[in-house]
C-alpha positions as CSV (number, residue, x, y, z in Angstrom):
1,M,107.2,153.1,101.8
2,K,110.1,154.8,99.8
3,L,109.4,157.6,97.5
4,E,111.0,157.4,94.0
5,E,111.9,160.5,91.8
6,V,110.1,161.7,88.8
7,P,112.4,161.7,85.9
8,E,112.6,165.4,84.5
9,P,111.4,165.4,80.6
10,V,114.2,165.7,78.0
11,S,111.4,167.3,75.3
12,T,111.4,170.8,74.6
13,Y,109.9,173.1,72.5
14,I,112.1,175.2,70.0
15,R,111.4,178.5,68.2
16,V,113.0,178.5,64.8
17,K,113.2,181.0,61.9
18,C,112.6,180.0,58.2
19,K,115.4,180.6,56.2
20,D,113.4,181.6,53.3
21,C,110.7,183.7,54.4
22,G,111.9,184.5,58.0
23,A,108.8,183.3,59.7
24,E,108.8,182.7,63.2
25,T,107.2,179.0,64.3
26,L,107.4,177.2,67.6
27,I,107.9,173.1,67.1
28,Y,108.3,170.3,69.3
29,S,111.6,168.8,69.8
30,H,110.5,165.3,69.4
31,A,107.8,165.7,66.7
32,T,106.5,162.7,64.5
33,T,105.7,164.3,61.5
34,E,107.7,166.6,59.0
35,I,107.1,170.4,60.1
36,K,106.8,172.9,57.3
37,C,106.6,176.5,57.2
38,K,103.2,178.0,57.4
39,I,103.8,181.0,55.3
40,C,106.2,179.7,52.1
41,G,105.8,175.7,52.8
42,S,109.7,174.9,53.0
43,L,110.7,171.9,55.4
44,L,111.8,173.2,58.9
45,A,112.0,170.0,60.4
46,K,112.0,166.2,59.8
47,P,111.6,163.2,62.3
48,T,114.4,161.1,63.1
49,G,112.8,158.3,65.3
50,G,113.9,160.7,68.5
51,K,114.6,164.0,68.3
52,V,113.6,166.1,65.1
53,K,116.3,167.1,62.4
54,I,115.9,170.9,62.5
55,L,116.6,172.3,59.0
56,A,115.9,176.1,60.2
57,E,117.7,178.7,62.1
58,I,117.2,178.3,66.0
59,I,116.1,181.2,67.7
60,Q,115.2,180.3,71.3
61,T,114.7,176.7,73.4
62,Q,112.4,176.3,76.2
63,N,111.6,173.4,78.6
64,K,108.2,172.4,78.3
65,D,106.8,173.7,81.8
66,D,108.0,177.1,80.7
67,S,105.6,180.0,79.3
């Protein structure tokens, strides 16, 4: 029996900072809905059918397995 390698996930979590109010939010790189700031309501990211288009400042990127 031959063992096959399991592929690494390409999705990540991204910490972004709102350009309007400065609030930080953790978003998923492959989100399927628009992501808005919980403080001021401005658009942080919008879906494109794959990875999201980020409209805010990226602070940090981390893998799904990292804490």
